[in-house]
C-alpha positions as CSV (number, residue, x, y, z in Angstrom):
1,X,40.3,-25.2,62.4
2,X,38.6,-27.7,60.5
3,X,38.5,-27.0,56.7
4,X,35.1,-26.9,55.2
5,X,34.6,-29.3,52.4
6,X,32.1,-28.1,49.8
7,X,30.7,-30.6,47.7
8,X,29.4,-29.8,44.2
9,X,25.9,-29.8,43.7
10,X,24.4,-33.0,42.3
11,X,23.2,-32.5,38.6
12,X,19.3,-32.7,38.2
13,X,18.3,-36.0,37.2
14,X,16.0,-36.1,34.4
15,X,16.3,-32.5,33.3
16,X,17.0,-33.2,29.9
17,X,14.5,-35.8,29.5
18,X,11.9,-33.2,30.9
19,X,12.7,-30.8,28.3
20,X,12.4,-33.5,25.5
21,X,9.0,-34.6,26.7
22,X,7.8,-31.0,26.6
23,X,9.0,-30.3,23.2
24,X,7.6,-33.8,22.0
25,X,3.9,-32.9,23.3
26,X,4.3,-29.4,21.5
27,X,5.3,-31.1,18.5
28,X,2.6,-33.5,18.5
29,X,0.1,-30.7,19.7
30,X,1.1,-28.7,16.6
31,X,2.2,-31.3,13.7
32,X,-0.7,-33.8,14.1
33,X,-3.4,-31.5,13.1
34,X,-1.1,-30.3,10.2
35,X,-0.6,-33.9,9.0
36,X,-4.2,-34.5,9.1
37,X,-5.0,-31.6,7.3
38,X,-2.2,-32.4,4.7
39,X,-3.4,-35.6,4.2
40,X,-7.0,-34.6,3.6
41,X,-5.6,-32.3,0.6
42,X,-3.8,-35.1,-1.0
43,X,-6.2,-38.1,-0.4
44,X,-10.2,-38.9,-0.7
45,X,-11.7,-42.3,-1.1
46,X,-12.8,-41.7,-4.5
47,X,-9.5,-40.8,-6.3
48,X,-7.2,-42.1,-4.0
49,X,-3.8,-39.9,-3.8
50,X,-3.8,-36.8,-5.7
51,X,-2.0,-33.6,-5.8
52,X,-5.1,-32.0,-7.8
53,X,-6.0,-29.6,-4.9
54,X,-2.5,-28.0,-5.0
55,X,-2.5,-27.9,-8.9
56,X,-5.9,-25.8,-8.8
57,X,-4.7,-23.2,-6.8
58,X,-3.1,-20.8,-9.3
59,X,-6.0,-21.3,-11.6
60,X,-8.8,-20.7,-8.9
61,X,-10.8,-17.5,-9.7
62,X,-10.0,-14.8,-7.4
63,X,-6.8,-16.4,-5.8
64,X,-4.3,-14.0,-7.5
65,X,-6.4,-10.9,-7.1
66,X,-7.1,-11.5,-3.3
67,X,-3.7,-12.7,-2.5
68,X,-2.0,-9.6,-3.8
69,X,-4.7,-7.3,-2.5
70,X,-3.8,-8.8,1.1
71,X,0.1,-8.2,0.4
72,X,-0.5,-4.7,-0.7
73,X,-2.5,-4.0,2.5
74,X,0.1,-5.7,4.5
75,X,3.0,-3.6,2.9
76,X,0.9,-0.3,3.4
77,X,0.1,-1.3,7.2
78,X,3.8,-2.1,8.1
79,X,5.0,1.2,6.5
80,X,2.3,3.2,8.5
81,X,2.7,1.3,11.8
82,X,6.5,1.8,11.8
83,X,6.3,5.4,10.8
84,X,3.7,6.1,13.4
85,X,5.0,4.2,16.6
86,X,8.9,4.4,16.2
87,X,9.0,8.3,16.3
88,X,6.5,8.2,19.2
89,X,8.5,5.8,21.3
90,X,11.6,7.6,20.5
91,X,10.1,10.9,21.7
92,X,8.7,9.5,24.8
93,X,11.8,7.6,25.7
94,X,14.1,10.9,25.0
95,X,11.7,13.7,26.0
96,X,9.0,12.5,28.3
97,X,9.8,9.3,30.1
98,X,6.8,9.9,32.1
99,X,4.4,9.3,29.3
100,X,5.7,5.9,28.6
101,X,2.9,4.2,30.6
102,X,0.4,6.3,28.7
103,X,1.8,5.2,25.3
104,X,1.9,1.7,26.4
105,X,-1.8,1.8,27.7
106,X,-2.8,3.5,24.5
107,X,-1.3,0.9,22.2
108,X,-2.8,-2.1,24.2
109,X,-6.2,-0.9,23.7
110,X,-7.0,-2.8,20.5
111,X,-6.5,-6.0,22.5
112,X,-9.3,-5.1,24.9
113,X,-12.0,-4.0,22.4
114,X,-13.8,-7.1,20.9
115,X,-13.2,-7.1,16.8
116,X,-16.9,-7.2,16.2
117,X,-17.4,-3.9,18.1
118,X,-14.5,-2.4,16.5
119,X,-16.0,-3.3,13.1
120,X,-19.4,-2.0,13.9
121,X,-17.9,1.4,15.0
122,X,-15.8,1.6,11.8
123,X,-19.1,0.9,9.6
124,X,-21.1,3.2,11.6
125,X,-18.7,5.9,11.2
126,X,-18.3,5.3,7.4
127,X,-22.1,5.4,6.9
128,X,-22.8,8.4,9.2
129,X,-19.6,10.1,7.6
130,X,-20.8,9.7,4.1
131,X,-24.1,11.5,5.0
132,X,-22.3,14.2,7.0
133,X,-19.7,14.9,4.5
134,X,-22.2,14.6,1.5
135,X,-22.2,18.2,0.5
136,X,-18.5,18.8,1.0
137,X,-15.2,18.1,-0.8
138,X,-14.3,15.6,1.7
139,X,-17.0,13.0,0.5
140,X,-15.0,12.0,-2.3
141,X,-12.1,11.4,0.1
142,X,-14.3,9.3,2.3
143,X,-15.5,7.1,-0.7
144,X,-12.0,6.6,-2.0
145,X,-11.0,5.1,1.3
146,X,-13.6,2.3,0.8
147,X,-12.3,1.6,-2.9
148,X,-12.7,-2.2,-3.6
149,X,-9.4,-2.3,-5.5
150,X,-7.4,-1.1,-2.5
151,X,-9.7,-0.3,0.5
152,X,-7.4,2.2,2.5
153,X,-9.9,1.9,5.4
154,X,-8.6,-1.7,6.0
155,X,-5.1,-0.4,6.3
156,X,-6.4,2.1,8.9
157,X,-8.2,-0.8,10.8
158,X,-5.1,-2.9,10.6
159,X,-2.8,-0.2,11.7
160,X,-4.8,0.0,14.9
161,X,-4.9,-4.0,15.4
162,X,-1.2,-4.3,14.8
163,X,0.0,-1.6,17.2
164,X,0.0,-3.9,20.5
165,X,2.4,-6.4,18.6
166,X,4.7,-3.8,16.8
167,X,5.1,-1.7,20.3
168,X,6.1,-4.9,22.0
169,X,8.6,-5.7,19.7
170,X,10.0,-2.1,19.2
171,X,10.0,-1.8,23.1
172,X,12.1,-5.1,23.4
173,X,14.7,-3.7,20.9
174,X,14.7,-0.2,22.7
175,X,15.2,-1.7,25.9
176,X,18.4,-3.7,24.5
177,X,20.3,-0.4,23.5
178,X,21.3,2.9,25.2
179,X,19.0,5.2,23.2
180,X,19.9,8.4,24.9
181,X,23.6,8.0,24.5
182,X,23.4,7.0,21.0
183,X,21.4,10.1,20.1
184,X,23.5,12.6,22.1
185,X,26.7,11.4,20.6
186,X,25.1,11.5,17.0
187,X,23.7,14.7,17.6
188,X,27.0,16.2,19.0
189,X,28.9,15.1,15.8
190,X,26.4,17.1,13.9
191,X,23.9,14.4,12.6
192,X,20.4,15.6,11.8
193,X,17.2,13.9,13.2
194,X,16.8,12.1,9.8
195,X,20.3,10.7,10.1
196,X,20.2,9.8,13.7
197,X,16.9,7.7,12.8
198,X,18.1,6.1,9.6
199,X,21.9,5.6,10.4
200,X,22.0,5.2,14.1
201,X,18.5,4.1,15.4
202,X,17.2,1.8,12.7
203,X,20.6,-0.4,12.3
204,X,20.6,-1.0,16.1
205,X,16.9,-2.0,15.8
206,X,17.2,-4.5,12.9
207,X,15.7,-7.3,14.8
208,X,13.1,-5.6,16.6
209,X,12.0,-3.9,13.1
210,X,12.0,-7.3,11.3
211,X,10.0,-8.6,14.2
212,X,7.4,-5.8,14.2
213,X,7.0,-6.3,10.4
214,X,6.4,-10.0,10.7
215,X,3.9,-9.7,13.2
216,X,2.0,-7.0,11.3
217,X,2.3,-9.1,8.0
218,X,0.9,-12.2,9.7
219,X,-1.9,-10.3,11.3
220,X,-3.2,-8.9,7.8
221,X,-2.7,-12.1,6.0
222,X,-4.7,-13.8,8.7
223,X,-7.2,-11.4,9.5
224,X,-10.8,-12.2,8.6
225,X,-13.5,-10.7,10.8
226,X,-12.8,-7.0,9.9
227,X,-12.7,-7.6,6.2
228,X,-15.5,-9.9,5.8
229,X,-17.8,-7.8,7.9
230,X,-17.0,-4.6,5.8
231,X,-17.5,-6.6,2.6
232,X,-13.8,-6.7,1.1
233,X,-12.3,-10.0,-0.8
234,X,-9.2,-10.5,1.1
235,X,-7.3,-13.5,1.0
236,X,-8.6,-14.9,4.4
237,X,-12.0,-14.0,3.2
238,X,-11.6,-15.8,-0.2
239,X,-10.1,-18.8,1.5
240,X,-13.4,-19.1,3.8
241,X,-15.5,-18.3,0.5
242,X,-14.0,-21.0,-1.7
243,X,-14.3,-23.6,1.3
244,X,-18.1,-24.0,0.4
245,X,-17.3,-25.3,-3.1
246,X,-13.9,-26.9,-2.7
247,X,-12.9,-28.1,0.8
248,X,-9.5,-29.7,-0.4
249,X,-8.4,-26.4,-2.1
250,X,-9.4,-24.2,1.0
251,X,-7.5,-26.5,3.3
252,X,-4.5,-26.6,0.9
253,X,-4.2,-23.0,0.7
254,X,-4.6,-22.7,4.6
255,X,-1.6,-25.0,4.9
256,X,0.5,-23.1,2.3
257,X,-0.2,-19.8,4.0
258,X,1.0,-21.1,7.1
259,X,4.3,-22.5,5.5
260,X,4.6,-18.9,3.7
261,X,4.3,-17.4,7.3
262,X,7.0,-19.7,8.6
263,X,9.3,-19.2,5.8
264,X,8.9,-15.2,6.1
265,X,9.5,-15.7,9.8
266,X,12.7,-17.3,9.1
267,X,13.9,-14.9,6.4
268,X,13.1,-11.9,8.5
269,X,14.9,-13.6,11.3
270,X,18.0,-14.0,9.2
271,X,17.8,-10.4,8.0
272,X,17.4,-9.3,11.4
273,X,20.6,-11.0,12.4
274,X,22.8,-9.5,9.8
275,X,25.1,-6.9,11.0
276,X,24.8,-3.4,9.1
């Protein structure tokens, strides 16, 4: 019998160059607008090169208050989103796997409803709710939700908007581990449900939790429509407002916001890779 000679497959010619070209196009697409924007913040024909736009940031009226408000709203949104979606996902995965498509559909709905429709629904509910609850003890609670110092109504709105992103991140993390085996082993060893959640599930979902937190933070720090139409001065709304009187400062703040988001992404990514 004549032996069969198997020749190795020839390497793909140009595969490395193809990847480099794609990365180069992506880099040009993202970096060129940023470079143009950065140039606009440090140069004008009248004064030439100047870093004055960046020096005016901290002293700009409304910057500190709007930025701290957005950070507080983001922190509250992250906590509520994780407390809401993680136990629900675990309950469905452990006790009712058949409801998983239902939960996935519910968390996807915010991507289908246009933001303007969402805001109109919120404002209508607040207005009619104030009229209906005027003679009840709940009227003051409804008014407190709209406090300008900390508008909790925005937190509730952001929780809904963040559900699709948090769900996808946590779902990817849950798919990577055997949740049923981990929970059963922990329960057989006498661990309570809070201990199972804090010492078994969450350490194994560190990267997924960090991803969900970052996506929620990025959403809150960049969300404009809901806050503007409801009349609250969050950080994105303040940037748009200040652009009418100081374009360089507005663009400088936008660049710094993007760099801050990247820095937070790198920080959360490193935290997510650390082993417990």
